[in-house]
ZAROVO-246603 format. One line per field, with one value per atom (N, C-alpha, C, CB): y, z, x; atom name; residue in three letters; residue number from 1. Coordinates in nm, 2 decimals. Atoms other than C-alpha are relative to their C-alpha. Glycine has a CB too. Layout:
N
Y = [Y / ...]
Z = [Z / ...]
X = [X / ...]
atom = [CA / ...]
rest = [ALA / ...]
nr = [NUM / ...]
This chain:
112
Y = [-0.06 / -1.50 / -0.07 / 0.05 / 0.06 / -1.57 / -0.05 / 0.12 / 0.00 / -1.71 / 0.09 / -0.09 / -0.09 / -1.46 / -0.06 / 0.01 / 0.04 / -1.46 / 0.06 / 0.03 / -0.09 / -1.41 / 0.07 / -0.11 / -0.08 / -1.32 / 0.10 / -0.08 / -0.11 / -1.06 / 0.14 / -0.01 / -0.14 / -0.75 / 0.12 / -0.02 / -0.17 / -0.38 / 0.01 / 0.21 / -0.06 / -0.30 / 0.13 / -0.09 / -0.14 / 0.06 / 0.02 / 0.16 / -0.01 / 0.06 / 0.14 / -0.09 / -0.10 / 0.40 / 0.07 / 0.06 / -0.04 / 0.47 / -0.08 / -0.02 / 0.09 / 0.13 / -0.07 / 0.04 / 0.05 / 0.06 / -0.15 / 0.09 / 0.14 / -0.33 / 0.04 / -0.20 / 0.00 / -0.28 / -0.14 / 0.11 / 0.17 / -0.66 / 0.06 / -0.10 / -0.05 / -0.66 / 0.07 / -0.11 / 0.00 / -0.69 / 0.18 / -0.10 / -0.08 / -0.35 / 0.03 / -0.07 / 0.04 / -0.43 / 0.12 / -0.22 / -0.10 / -0.18 / -0.05 / 0.20 / 0.03 / -0.26 / 0.11 / -0.16 / -0.07 / 0.04 / -0.02 / 0.15 / 0.05 / -0.01 / 0.12 / -0.12 / -0.12 / 0.27 / -0.08 / 0.08 / 0.03 / 0.24 / -0.16 / -0.01 / 0.10 / -0.08 / -0.09 / -0.10 / 0.09 / -0.32 / -0.13 / -0.01 / 0.15 / -0.65 / 0.02 / -0.06 / -0.02 / -0.51 / 0.17 / -0.03 / -0.18 / -0.19 / 0.00 / 0.07 / -0.07 / 0.01 / 0.00 / 0.11 / 0.01 / 0.02 / -0.05 / 0.12 / 0.04 / -0.14 / 0.00 / -0.13 / -0.08 / 0.01 / -0.13 / 0.22 / 0.07 / -0.24 / 0.11 / -0.18 / -0.11 / -0.06 / -0.09 / 0.17 / 0.05 / -0.14 / -0.19 / 0.09 / 0.15 / -0.52 / -0.04 / -0.04 / 0.02 / -0.68 / -0.04 / -0.11 / 0.08 / -0.75 / -0.14 / 0.02 / 0.17 / -1.09 / -0.07 / -0.02 / 0.10 / -1.19 / -0.03 / 0.08 / 0.08 / -1.42 / 0.05 / -0.19 / -0.06 / -1.31 / -0.05 / -0.03 / 0.08 / -1.59 / 0.07 / -0.12 / -0.01 / -1.49 / 0.14 / -0.02 / -0.10 / -1.14 / 0.02 / 0.07 / 0.07 / -1.26 / -0.02 / -0.08 / 0.07 / -1.43 / 0.08 / -0.08 / -0.11 / -1.12 / 0.06 / 0.13 / -0.04 / -0.95 / -0.02 / -0.04 / 0.09 / -1.22 / 0.03 / -0.18 / 0.00 / -1.22 / 0.15 / -0.05 / -0.10 / -0.83 / 0.05 / 0.05 / -0.07 / -0.80 / -0.08 / 0.02 / 0.10 / -1.09 / 0.06 / -0.19 / -0.08 / -0.91 / 0.12 / 0.04 / -0.09 / -0.61 / -0.03 / 0.09 / 0.03 / -0.77 / -0.11 / -0.04 / 0.09 / -0.99 / 0.06 / -0.19 / -0.07 / -0.70 / 0.01 / 0.06 / 0.00 / -0.67 / 0.10 / -0.05 / -0.12 / -0.45 / 0.12 / -0.05 / -0.12 / -0.22 / 0.07 / -0.06 / -0.08 / -0.17 / 0.16 / -0.15 / -0.11 / 0.12 / 0.00 / 0.07 / 0.04 / -0.04 / 0.08 / -0.17 / -0.10 / 0.16 / 0.12 / 0.00 / -0.11 / 0.45 / 0.03 / 0.07 / 0.01 / 0.39 / 0.10 / -0.19 / -0.06 / 0.70 / -0.05 / 0.18 / 0.02 / 0.62 / 0.09 / -0.02 / -0.09 / 0.79 / 0.05 / -0.05 / -0.01 / 0.94 / 0.07 / 0.02 / -0.06 / 0.98 / 0.09 / -0.08 / -0.14 / 1.28 / -0.05 / 0.09 / 0.03 / 1.13 / -0.03 / -0.17 / -0.01 / 1.02 / 0.08 / -0.07 / -0.11 / 1.35 / 0.08 / 0.10 / -0.03 / 1.48 / -0.05 / -0.04 / 0.07 / 1.22 / 0.01 / -0.08 / 0.02 / 1.25 / 0.20 / -0.08 / -0.16 / 1.69 / 0.00 / 0.08 / 0.03 / 1.59 / 0.00 / -0.17 / 0.05 / 1.41 / 0.08 / -0.20 / -0.10 / 1.67 / 0.11 / 0.05 / -0.15 / 1.95 / -0.02 / 0.07 / 0.06 / 1.75 / -0.02 / -0.15 / 0.04 / 1.65 / 0.17 / -0.12 / -0.16 / 2.06 / 0.04 / 0.11 / -0.11 / 2.16 / 0.04 / -0.07 / -0.08 / 2.36 / -0.05 / 0.17 / 0.04 / 2.28 / -0.18 / 0.08 / 0.21 / 1.85 / 0.00 / -0.15 / 0.00 / 1.75 / -0.10 / -0.06 / 0.10 / 1.57 / -0.14 / 0.06 / 0.18 / 1.20 / -0.08 / -0.11 / 0.08 / 0.98 / -0.10 / -0.08 / 0.07 / 0.82 / -0.19 / 0.10 / 0.13 / 0.46 / -0.06 / -0.10 / 0.09 / 0.25 / -0.13 / 0.08 / 0.15 / -0.11 / 0.03 / -0.15 / -0.01 / -0.01 / 0.01 / 0.10 / 0.01 / -0.08 / 0.12 / -0.12 / -0.10 / 0.25 / -0.04 / 0.00 / 0.03 / 0.30 / 0.04 / 0.06 / -0.06 / 0.29 / 0.06 / -0.15]
Z = [-0.01 / -2.18 / -0.02 / 0.10 / 0.03 / -2.30 / 0.14 / -0.09 / -0.10 / -2.04 / 0.00 / 0.02 / -0.09 / -1.87 / 0.01 / 0.14 / 0.02 / -1.92 / 0.12 / -0.13 / -0.15 / -1.55 / 0.02 / 0.15 / -0.02 / -1.64 / -0.08 / -0.06 / 0.08 / -1.85 / 0.09 / -0.10 / -0.07 / -1.67 / -0.06 / 0.18 / 0.04 / -1.73 / 0.16 / -0.11 / -0.16 / -1.42 / 0.02 / 0.08 / -0.01 / -1.34 / 0.16 / -0.07 / -0.12 / -1.01 / 0.03 / 0.05 / -0.03 / -0.99 / 0.07 / -0.11 / -0.03 / -0.97 / 0.11 / -0.13 / -0.06 / -0.79 / -0.06 / 0.09 / 0.02 / -1.02 / -0.07 / -0.05 / 0.12 / -1.25 / -0.04 / 0.06 / 0.13 / -1.56 / -0.04 / -0.16 / 0.11 / -1.64 / -0.16 / 0.02 / 0.09 / -2.02 / -0.03 / -0.07 / -0.02 / -1.95 / 0.02 / 0.16 / -0.06 / -1.79 / 0.11 / 0.04 / -0.16 / -1.45 / 0.06 / 0.02 / -0.08 / -1.23 / 0.16 / 0.01 / -0.15 / -0.88 / 0.03 / 0.04 / -0.02 / -0.70 / 0.15 / -0.04 / -0.11 / -0.39 / 0.07 / -0.02 / -0.09 / -0.14 / 0.11 / 0.07 / -0.10 / 0.07 / -0.09 / 0.19 / 0.08 / -0.02 / -0.10 / 0.10 / 0.11 / -0.32 / 0.06 / -0.16 / -0.05 / -0.11 / 0.16 / -0.02 / -0.08 / 0.19 / 0.01 / 0.07 / 0.02 / 0.11 / 0.07 / -0.11 / -0.09 / 0.35 / -0.01 / -0.01 / 0.09 / 0.10 / -0.14 / -0.01 / 0.13 / -0.19 / -0.06 / -0.01 / 0.05 / -0.45 / -0.15 / -0.06 / 0.13 / -0.72 / -0.07 / 0.02 / 0.07 / -0.99 / -0.15 / -0.01 / 0.10 / -1.29 / -0.02 / -0.11 / 0.00 / -1.28 / -0.13 / 0.13 / 0.14 / -1.63 / 0.06 / -0.12 / -0.07 / -1.62 / 0.01 / -0.06 / 0.08 / -1.58 / 0.07 / -0.21 / -0.11 / -1.31 / 0.10 / 0.07 / -0.16 / -1.01 / 0.09 / 0.02 / -0.08 / -0.71 / 0.06 / 0.08 / 0.02 / -0.71 / -0.10 / -0.05 / 0.12 / -1.05 / 0.02 / -0.13 / -0.06 / -0.90 / 0.11 / 0.01 / -0.07 / -0.63 / -0.05 / 0.05 / 0.11 / -0.87 / -0.06 / -0.12 / 0.11 / -1.09 / 0.10 / -0.09 / -0.11 / -0.75 / 0.02 / 0.10 / -0.04 / -0.61 / -0.13 / 0.02 / 0.12 / -0.98 / -0.02 / -0.15 / -0.02 / -0.96 / 0.10 / 0.00 / -0.08 / -0.65 / -0.01 / 0.13 / -0.02 / -0.71 / -0.11 / -0.02 / 0.12 / -1.05 / 0.05 / -0.12 / -0.06 / -0.89 / 0.14 / 0.03 / -0.07 / -0.61 / -0.07 / 0.11 / 0.05 / -0.83 / -0.14 / -0.01 / 0.04 / -1.04 / -0.03 / 0.05 / -0.07 / -1.11 / 0.02 / -0.05 / -0.10 / -0.93 / -0.10 / 0.05 / 0.08 / -1.25 / -0.10 / -0.10 / 0.09 / -1.32 / 0.10 / 0.00 / -0.09 / -1.02 / 0.12 / -0.03 / -0.15 / -0.70 / 0.11 / 0.02 / -0.04 / -0.60 / 0.04 / -0.03 / -0.03 / -0.65 / 0.01 / -0.08 / -0.04 / -0.58 / 0.13 / 0.06 / -0.10 / -0.32 / 0.05 / -0.02 / -0.06 / -0.12 / 0.01 / 0.10 / 0.05 / -0.20 / 0.15 / -0.13 / -0.08 / 0.08 / -0.01 / 0.10 / 0.04 / 0.07 / 0.07 / 0.01 / -0.09 / 0.14 / 0.16 / -0.10 / -0.13 / 0.41 / 0.16 / -0.04 / -0.09 / 0.57 / 0.05 / -0.01 / -0.05 / 0.58 / 0.08 / -0.12 / -0.09 / 0.69 / 0.20 / -0.08 / -0.11 / 0.99 / 0.09 / -0.02 / -0.06 / 1.06 / 0.04 / -0.14 / -0.02 / 1.05 / 0.15 / -0.10 / -0.14 / 1.32 / 0.12 / 0.00 / -0.14 / 1.55 / 0.03 / -0.01 / -0.04 / 1.52 / 0.05 / -0.09 / -0.07 / 1.62 / 0.16 / -0.09 / -0.14 / 1.90 / 0.11 / -0.03 / -0.06 / 2.02 / 0.05 / -0.11 / -0.02 / 2.03 / 0.10 / -0.16 / -0.03 / 2.17 / 0.18 / -0.02 / -0.12 / 2.54 / 0.10 / -0.02 / -0.12 / 2.69 / 0.01 / -0.05 / 0.00 / 2.64 / 0.15 / -0.12 / -0.15 / 2.99 / 0.01 / 0.06 / -0.01 / 3.18 / 0.04 / 0.15 / -0.03 / 3.19 / 0.10 / -0.17 / -0.12 / 3.49 / -0.08 / 0.14 / 0.05 / 3.37 / 0.06 / -0.01 / -0.06 / 3.40 / 0.01 / -0.09 / -0.06 / 3.58 / 0.05 / 0.13 / -0.06 / 3.61 / 0.10 / -0.07 / -0.07 / 3.86 / 0.17 / -0.06 / -0.15 / 4.24 / 0.11 / 0.06 / -0.12 / 4.49 / 0.09 / 0.08 / -0.12 / 4.71 / 0.10 / 0.02 / -0.16 / 5.11 / 0.08 / 0.11]
X = [-0.08 / -1.56 / 0.17 / -0.03 / -0.12 / -1.24 / 0.09 / 0.09 / -0.08 / -0.93 / 0.06 / 0.06 / -0.07 / -0.72 / 0.15 / -0.08 / -0.12 / -0.36 / 0.07 / 0.06 / -0.02 / -0.28 / 0.14 / -0.02 / -0.16 / 0.13 / -0.02 / 0.16 / 0.00 / 0.03 / 0.00 / -0.12 / 0.00 / 0.15 / 0.12 / 0.03 / -0.13 / 0.32 / 0.01 / -0.10 / -0.02 / 0.49 / 0.05 / 0.11 / -0.10 / 0.61 / 0.02 / -0.09 / -0.01 / 0.76 / 0.04 / 0.08 / -0.05 / 0.85 / -0.12 / 0.08 / 0.15 / 0.47 / -0.05 / -0.10 / 0.07 / 0.37 / -0.08 / -0.04 / 0.07 / 0.16 / 0.02 / -0.05 / -0.02 / 0.10 / -0.14 / 0.02 / 0.13 / -0.15 / 0.00 / 0.03 / 0.02 / -0.29 / 0.00 / -0.20 / 0.03 / -0.36 / -0.17 / 0.04 / 0.15 / -0.74 / -0.05 / -0.05 / 0.08 / -0.79 / 0.10 / -0.13 / 0.01 / -0.73 / 0.16 / 0.03 / -0.12 / -0.46 / 0.02 / -0.06 / -0.02 / -0.32 / 0.09 / 0.06 / -0.11 / -0.16 / 0.05 / -0.03 / -0.03 / 0.04 / 0.08 / 0.07 / -0.04 / 0.18 / 0.09 / -0.15 / -0.10 / 0.50 / 0.03 / -0.06 / -0.11 / 0.72 / -0.05 / 0.08 / 0.09 / 0.59 / 0.01 / 0.06 / -0.03 / 0.71 / -0.06 / 0.19 / 0.04 / 0.53 / -0.09 / 0.11 / 0.07 / 0.28 / -0.05 / -0.10 / 0.10 / 0.10 / -0.15 / 0.01 / 0.12 / -0.22 / 0.02 / -0.06 / 0.00 / -0.31 / -0.14 / 0.05 / 0.12 / -0.57 / -0.03 / 0.06 / 0.04 / -0.72 / -0.12 / -0.06 / 0.07 / -0.91 / -0.04 / 0.11 / 0.04 / -1.08 / 0.03 / 0.07 / 0.04 / -1.17 / -0.09 / -0.10 / 0.08 / -1.28 / -0.11 / 0.04 / 0.11 / -1.65 / -0.01 / -0.11 / 0.03 / -1.78 / 0.10 / 0.04 / -0.10 / -1.51 / -0.09 / 0.14 / 0.08 / -1.61 / 0.08 / 0.01 / -0.03 / -1.53 / 0.20 / -0.14 / -0.10 / -1.25 / 0.12 / -0.05 / -0.08 / -1.10 / 0.05 / -0.08 / -0.06 / -1.06 / 0.08 / -0.08 / -0.10 / -0.86 / 0.08 / -0.02 / -0.14 / -0.63 / 0.05 / -0.02 / -0.07 / -0.58 / 0.09 / -0.11 / -0.08 / -0.51 / 0.14 / -0.05 / -0.11 / -0.26 / 0.12 / -0.06 / -0.10 / -0.09 / 0.07 / -0.08 / -0.06 / -0.04 / 0.10 / -0.08 / -0.07 / 0.10 / 0.13 / -0.07 / -0.11 / 0.32 / 0.09 / -0.05 / -0.07 / 0.46 / 0.05 / -0.10 / -0.09 / 0.53 / 0.11 / -0.09 / -0.09 / 0.70 / 0.10 / -0.07 / -0.12 / 0.93 / 0.03 / -0.04 / -0.07 / 0.99 / 0.16 / -0.04 / -0.12 / 1.37 / 0.03 / 0.09 / -0.08 / 1.61 / 0.00 / 0.18 / -0.07 / 1.70 / -0.13 / 0.14 / 0.14 / 1.30 / -0.06 / -0.17 / 0.01 / 1.34 / -0.01 / -0.09 / 0.04 / 1.29 / 0.09 / 0.01 / -0.05 / 1.56 / -0.02 / 0.04 / 0.01 / 1.46 / -0.12 / 0.06 / 0.18 / 1.09 / 0.00 / -0.07 / -0.01 / 1.00 / -0.18 / 0.07 / 0.11 / 0.72 / -0.13 / 0.05 / 0.06 / 0.42 / -0.10 / -0.06 / 0.13 / 0.14 / -0.12 / 0.02 / 0.15 / -0.20 / -0.04 / -0.10 / 0.06 / -0.39 / -0.06 / -0.16 / 0.09 / -0.57 / 0.10 / -0.10 / -0.07 / -0.22 / 0.09 / 0.02 / -0.09 / -0.06 / -0.12 / 0.08 / 0.08 / -0.37 / 0.00 / -0.09 / -0.08 / -0.34 / 0.10 / 0.03 / -0.13 / -0.02 / 0.01 / 0.15 / 0.02 / -0.08 / -0.05 / -0.11 / 0.11 / -0.36 / 0.10 / -0.09 / -0.04 / -0.14 / 0.17 / 0.01 / -0.10 / 0.17 / -0.05 / 0.07 / 0.04 / -0.09 / -0.03 / -0.16 / 0.05 / -0.22 / 0.13 / -0.07 / -0.10 / 0.11 / 0.11 / 0.07 / -0.07 / 0.22 / -0.11 / 0.00 / 0.11 / -0.08 / 0.07 / -0.22 / -0.05 / 0.01 / -0.12 / 0.01 / 0.11 / -0.35 / -0.04 / -0.17 / 0.04 / -0.34 / 0.04 / 0.14 / 0.03 / -0.41 / 0.12 / -0.15 / -0.16 / -0.09 / -0.07 / 0.14 / 0.04 / -0.14 / 0.10 / 0.02 / -0.09 / 0.02 / 0.06 / -0.09 / -0.06 / 0.30 / 0.03 / 0.11 / 0.01 / 0.34 / 0.14 / -0.09 / -0.14 / 0.64 / -0.04 / 0.09 / 0.01 / 0.72 / 0.06 / 0.05 / -0.06 / 0.95 / -0.09 / 0.08 / 0.05 / 0.88 / 0.00 / 0.08 / -0.01 / 0.77 / 0.10 / -0.14 / -0.09 / 1.08 / -0.08 / 0.15 / 0.05 / 0.96 / 0.12 / -0.06]
atom = [N / CA / C / CB / N / CA / C / CB / N / CA / C / CB / N / CA / C / CB / N / CA / C / CB / N / CA / C / CB / N / CA / C / CB / N / CA / C / CB / N / CA / C / CB / N / CA / C / CB / N / CA / C / CB / N / CA / C / CB / N / CA / C / CB / N / CA / C / CB / N / CA / C / CB / N / CA / C / CB / N / CA / C / CB / N / CA / C / CB / N / CA / C / CB / N / CA / C / CB / N / CA / C / CB / N / CA / C / CB / N / CA / C / CB / N / CA / C / CB / N / CA / C / CB / N / CA / C / CB / N / CA / C / CB / N / CA / C / CB / N / CA / C / CB / N / CA / C / CB / N / CA / C / CB / N / CA / C / CB / N / CA / C / CB / N / CA / C / CB / N / CA / C / CB / N / CA / C / CB / N / CA / C / CB / N / CA / C / CB / N / CA / C / CB / N / CA / C / CB / N / CA / C / CB / N / CA / C / CB / N / CA / C / CB / N / CA / C / CB / N / CA / C / CB / N / CA / C / CB / N / CA / C / CB / N / CA / C / CB / N / CA / C / CB / N / CA / C / CB / N / CA / C / CB / N / CA / C / CB / N / CA / C / CB / N / CA / C / CB / N / CA / C / CB / N / CA / C / CB / N / CA / C / CB / N / CA / C / CB / N / CA / C / CB / N / CA / C / CB / N / CA / C / CB / N / CA / C / CB / N / CA / C / CB / N / CA / C / CB / N / CA / C / CB / N / CA / C / CB / N / CA / C / CB / N / CA / C / CB / N / CA / C / CB / N / CA / C / CB / N / CA / C / CB / N / CA / C / CB / N / CA / C / CB / N / CA / C / CB / N / CA / C / CB / N / CA / C / CB / N / CA / C / CB / N / CA / C / CB / N / CA / C / CB / N / CA / C / CB / N / CA / C / CB / N / CA / C / CB / N / CA / C / CB / N / CA / C / CB / N / CA / C / CB / N / CA / C / CB / N / CA / C / CB / N / CA / C / CB / N / CA / C / CB / N / CA / C / CB / N / CA / C / CB / N / CA / C / CB / N / CA / C / CB / N / CA / C / CB / N / CA / C / CB / N / CA / C / CB / N / CA / C / CB / N / CA / C / CB / N / CA / C / CB / N / CA / C / CB / N / CA / C / CB / N / CA / C / CB / N / CA / C / CB / N / CA / C / CB / N / CA / C / CB / N / CA / C / CB / N / CA / C / CB / N / CA / C / CB / N / CA / C / CB / N / CA / C / CB / N / CA / C / CB / N / CA / C / CB]
rest = [UNK / UNK / UNK / UNK / UNK / UNK / UNK / UNK / UNK / UNK / UNK / UNK / UNK / UNK / UNK / UNK / UNK / UNK / UNK / UNK / UNK / UNK / UNK / UNK / UNK / UNK / UNK / UNK / UNK / UNK / UNK / UNK / UNK / UNK / UNK / UNK / UNK / UNK / UNK / UNK / UNK / UNK / UNK / UNK / UNK / UNK / UNK / UNK / UNK / UNK / UNK / UNK / UNK / UNK / UNK / UNK / UNK / UNK / UNK / UNK / UNK / UNK / UNK / UNK / UNK / UNK / UNK / UNK / UNK / UNK / UNK / UNK / UNK / UNK / UNK / UNK / UNK / UNK / UNK / UNK / UNK / UNK / UNK / UNK / UNK / UNK / UNK / UNK / UNK / UNK / UNK / UNK / UNK / UNK / UNK / UNK / UNK / UNK / UNK / UNK / UNK / UNK / UNK / UNK / UNK / UNK / UNK / UNK / UNK / UNK / UNK / UNK / UNK / UNK / UNK / UNK / UNK / UNK / UNK / UNK / UNK / UNK / UNK / UNK / UNK / UNK / UNK / UNK / UNK / UNK / UNK / UNK / UNK / UNK / UNK / UNK / UNK / UNK / UNK / UNK / UNK / UNK / UNK / UNK / UNK / UNK / UNK / UNK / UNK / UNK / UNK / UNK / UNK / UNK / UNK / UNK / UNK / UNK / UNK / UNK / UNK / UNK / UNK / UNK / UNK / UNK / UNK / UNK / UNK / UNK / UNK / UNK / UNK / UNK / UNK / UNK / UNK / UNK / UNK / UNK / UNK / UNK / UNK / UNK / UNK / UNK / UNK / UNK / UNK / UNK / UNK / UNK / UNK / UNK / UNK / UNK / UNK / UNK / UNK / UNK / UNK / UNK / UNK / UNK / UNK / UNK / UNK / UNK / UNK / UNK / UNK / UNK / UNK / UNK / UNK / UNK / UNK / UNK / UNK / UNK / UNK / UNK / UNK / UNK / UNK / UNK / UNK / UNK / UNK / UNK / UNK / UNK / UNK / UNK / UNK / UNK / UNK / UNK / UNK / UNK / UNK / UNK / UNK / UNK / UNK / UNK / UNK / UNK / UNK / UNK / UNK / UNK / UNK / UNK / UNK / UNK / UNK / UNK / UNK / UNK / UNK / UNK / UNK / UNK / UNK / UNK / UNK / UNK / UNK / UNK / UNK / UNK / UNK / UNK / UNK / UNK / UNK / UNK / UNK / UNK / UNK / UNK / UNK / UNK / UNK / UNK / UNK / UNK / UNK / UNK / UNK / UNK / UNK / UNK / UNK / UNK / UNK / UNK / UNK / UNK / UNK / UNK / UNK / UNK / UNK / UNK / UNK / UNK / UNK / UNK / UNK / UNK / UNK / UNK / UNK / UNK / UNK / UNK / UNK / UNK / UNK / UNK / UNK / UNK / UNK / UNK / UNK / UNK / UNK / UNK / UNK / UNK / UNK / UNK / UNK / UNK / UNK / UNK / UNK / UNK / UNK / UNK / UNK / UNK / UNK / UNK / UNK / UNK / UNK / UNK / UNK / UNK / UNK / UNK / UNK / UNK / UNK / UNK / UNK / UNK / UNK / UNK / UNK / UNK / UNK / UNK / UNK / UNK / UNK / UNK / UNK / UNK / UNK / UNK / UNK / UNK / UNK / UNK / UNK / UNK / UNK / UNK / UNK / UNK / UNK / UNK / UNK / UNK / UNK / UNK / UNK / UNK / UNK / UNK / UNK / UNK / UNK / UNK / UNK / UNK / UNK / UNK / UNK / UNK / UNK / UNK / UNK / UNK / UNK / UNK / UNK / UNK / UNK / UNK / UNK / UNK / UNK / UNK / UNK / UNK / UNK / UNK / UNK / UNK / UNK / UNK / UNK / UNK / UNK / UNK / UNK / UNK / UNK / UNK / UNK / UNK / UNK / UNK / UNK / UNK / UNK / UNK / UNK / UNK / UNK / UNK / UNK / UNK]
nr = [1 / 1 / 1 / 1 / 2 / 2 / 2 / 2 / 3 / 3 / 3 / 3 / 4 / 4 / 4 / 4 / 5 / 5 / 5 / 5 / 6 / 6 / 6 / 6 / 7 / 7 / 7 / 7 / 8 / 8 / 8 / 8 / 9 / 9 / 9 / 9 / 10 / 10 / 10 / 10 / 11 / 11 / 11 / 11 / 12 / 12 / 12 / 12 / 13 / 13 / 13 / 13 / 14 / 14 / 14 / 14 / 15 / 15 / 15 / 15 / 16 / 16 / 16 / 16 / 17 / 17 / 17 / 17 / 18 / 18 / 18 / 18 / 19 / 19 / 19 / 19 / 20 / 20 / 20 / 20 / 21 / 21 / 21 / 21 / 22 / 22 / 22 / 22 / 23 / 23 / 23 / 23 / 24 / 24 / 24 / 24 / 25 / 25 / 25 / 25 / 26 / 26 / 26 / 26 / 27 / 27 / 27 / 27 / 28 / 28 / 28 / 28 / 29 / 29 / 29 / 29 / 30 / 30 / 30 / 30 / 31 / 31 / 31 / 31 / 32 / 32 / 32 / 32 / 33 / 33 / 33 / 33 / 34 / 34 / 34 / 34 / 35 / 35 / 35 / 35 / 36 / 36 / 36 / 36 / 37 / 37 / 37 / 37 / 38 / 38 / 38 / 38 / 39 / 39 / 39 / 39 / 40 / 40 / 40 / 40 / 41 / 41 / 41 / 41 / 42 / 42 / 42 / 42 / 43 / 43 / 43 / 43 / 44 / 44 / 44 / 44 / 45 / 45 / 45 / 45 / 46 / 46 / 46 / 46 / 47 / 47 / 47 / 47 / 48 / 48 / 48 / 48 / 49 / 49 / 49 / 49 / 50 / 50 / 50 / 50 / 51 / 51 / 51 / 51 / 52 / 52 / 52 / 52 / 53 / 53 / 53 / 53 / 54 / 54 / 54 / 54 / 55 / 55 / 55 / 55 / 56 / 56 / 56 / 56 / 57 / 57 / 57 / 57 / 58 / 58 / 58 / 58 / 59 / 59 / 59 / 59 / 60 / 60 / 60 / 60 / 61 / 61 / 61 / 61 / 62 / 62 / 62 / 62 / 63 / 63 / 63 / 63 / 64 / 64 / 64 / 64 / 65 / 65 / 65 / 65 / 66 / 66 / 66 / 66 / 67 / 67 / 67 / 67 / 68 / 68 / 68 / 68 / 69 / 69 / 69 / 69 / 70 / 70 / 70 / 70 / 71 / 71 / 71 / 71 / 72 / 72 / 72 / 72 / 73 / 73 / 73 / 73 / 74 / 74 / 74 / 74 / 75 / 75 / 75 / 75 / 76 / 76 / 76 / 76 / 77 / 77 / 77 / 77 / 78 / 78 / 78 / 78 / 79 / 79 / 79 / 79 / 80 / 80 / 80 / 80 / 81 / 81 / 81 / 81 / 82 / 82 / 82 / 82 / 83 / 83 / 83 / 83 / 84 / 84 / 84 / 84 / 85 / 85 / 85 / 85 / 86 / 86 / 86 / 86 / 87 / 87 / 87 / 87 / 88 / 88 / 88 / 88 / 89 / 89 / 89 / 89 / 90 / 90 / 90 / 90 / 91 / 91 / 91 / 91 / 92 / 92 / 92 / 92 / 93 / 93 / 93 / 93 / 94 / 94 / 94 / 94 / 95 / 95 / 95 / 95 / 96 / 96 / 96 / 96 / 97 / 97 / 97 / 97 / 98 / 98 / 98 / 98 / 99 / 99 / 99 / 99 / 100 / 100 / 100 / 100 / 101 / 101 / 101 / 101 / 102 / 102 / 102 / 102 / 103 / 103 / 103 / 103 / 104 / 104 / 104 / 104 / 105 / 105 / 105 / 105 / 106 / 106 / 106 / 106 / 107 / 107 / 107 / 107 / 108 / 108 / 108 / 108 / 109 / 109 / 109 / 109 / 110 / 110 / 110 / 110 / 111 / 111 / 111 / 111 / 112 / 112 / 112 / 112]
């Protein structure tokens, strides 16, 4: 296998995706400098785990260091379907009328 150029990235900030010349892609959710989720895909065959980690690290660096004019300010974080479902469940639970009353925790000393 020929050596990999770890610097050969195409960055698409509006979608939060970076694609390497080898076909490997890394997609992030949330802020590219502090993502809430990272999804690597399509590693080239024959890479060791250390080389895979290095490729992922360089991809994250390529996303984080992309110039401002390349779309960082317009980036709208996308929410996964799992996150949307969890949010919806939490909202429905919070709005339930039959939820149990819980005692309130207070750090104040009771008055005597």
